[in-house]
N, C-alpha and C positions, 0 to 999 in steps of 0.2 A: 503493499500501499504507500509506503514512503518513496518507495522508488518509481511507482508507477505515477504518483503525484508530481516527484523531483523533476522527472522527464518532462511531463507536461509543462511544468513552469521554466524548463530548460529551453522551450521551443518557442518559435514564434509563427504565428499563422501565415506568413508572407514567404517563407522557406518552402522552395519545391521540395527539397529533401531536407531531414531533420540536420542539426550541426552535428560534427563528428563526434561519434560517441566518446565521452569523456566525462565521468563522475569523479575526476578529480577534485578535491576539495568539497564535493556534494555529498560525498559519504556519509558525512559526520550529519550533514542536513536530513538526506533521507532516513536514515536511522532514527533521527531525532522524531520526525515526522510520524514512522512507524512505530514508535514507541509510546508518543501522544495520541496516537489513535487508539491502540490497544487500550489505553486508559477511557477512552470516552464511547468506545464501539458497542454495540447491542450484546457482547457477550461477555457478562461478567468475570467468566472463568477462562478468557484467554490465556494459555502458556507462552510465555516469552518466545518469539520466535515461531510463533504458531499460528501466525497471520491477524488481520483485522478485517473491517469493510471499507469499500469506497465511500461510503457515507462518512466514515469517520475520519478518513482523510482530507475528503473535502471540507470537513469542519475546521479541523486543524489548519489547513493553508488559508481558509478564511478568517481564521484567528490570528494567524501571523500576517495577515495583511496581505497575502499574495493575490487571493481573488476575493471578491464581495458576494459571491454566491455561486449557486450551481443549480443545473437543471436536467433531471431525468430523463433519459430518451426512451421513448414508449416501444420503438422498434429498431431494428438494425436498419432499416432504411432511412429513418430520422437520424441516426447515428452516422450513415454515410454522409447525407446531406450536410448535417452540421460540420464535418470533417472536410468537407470539401470548402464549405462557405466561410468554416469559423477557424479552423485549426485543428490541433490537436484534441485528443478526447480519451479521456480515461475509462478504463473498463474494468471488469471483473468478470472471469469465468471460472468454470470448471478445468481443471490443468491434467491432461492425461499423459500417461507415460510415452506415447508417440510424441507429444509435443516437447519433449525434452530432448529429442533427438532429429535436430533440422535436417534437412536433405542439403546436397551440396549447392541447391539453388535458394537455399534460405526457406523453405516451406516448410512448418508441420504439420502435423494431422492427429486430431483427436482419435488417437487408437491405443488399444491395450487399457491396462488397469487406471483407474481413476486416481488420481495421488493428491487430490484437494482442489481448492481455489487457488486462484491466483492474480492478481492484480498488474495490468499494463497499460501501454498506451498506445493508442492509435495515432501514426502520424504521416500515413498516406492512401489514398485508394485509386486502384485501376481498373477500369470499367472494361467492358468488351464481351465477348464469349466467355473469356476465362478470368471472370473478375476477381479481384483479391483485395485485402488489406494488409498494409505494413504496419509494423509493431515495433515498438521497441521497450525491453524491460531490464530487470536489472541486473542480468548476467554479465555484462562487460561486451567490450568490444572482440574478444576473444570467442565468442560465441555468436553460431549462425554467420550472418554477414555483416561483419563488424557491430554486431549489439542487434541489427535488424532483423525480423523475421516476417514470414509471412503467411497468412491463412487465407484460404479460399472463401468467398463470401457465402458458399454454400455450408462449408463446416463452420464457419462462424453463426450462420443462422442456428444450427444444428445446437451449438455451445449457448446462444441466447435463448432458445426454448428451454434450454436445461438449467435455465435461471441465471443466465448470464445478464449484466446490466452495464450501463452504460452512462457516463456523466458528461455533460457539456460544463466546463468553468464558466462563469460569467464574471464580467468586471476584471478581468486580470490587471492589476496595479503594477507588477514587476516582475521579471524574471529572475532566477536562483544565479 
């Protein structure tokens, strides 16, 4: 959650590609957001390093003055539209074993055992016959394609239908 929100806060909507992957100096910030989110999330018994919620991350980013609010997406189509028009969007979905092993082209697939939930940041959309969404998450530039990975829209719809969520930050006041 801390990294998903930090990546969003590092991005700008005018870039065609997100900034080069570097969390140098941001690890402390992201971990701080994560730990604070655990204190205010919906689950009183969340053990350390066992997750938090996208909503709690949004609350912390607002409280820290990085955004003034957030809005929940009702559908994948709404998220894609916001991604195109407004820039990076923070998402949370189930995370499967197959998603931890990107292909040489950076694609991940929701196959294998369900490992739990994961928060990451949507940073781009590619339409057409084989439409897909580009994402970035907390595992660094050595993972996938310099930290970026792709999920087909078809697979992302499946993840969404399993309880995935997406948030549009409103009123970003500064970047990390």
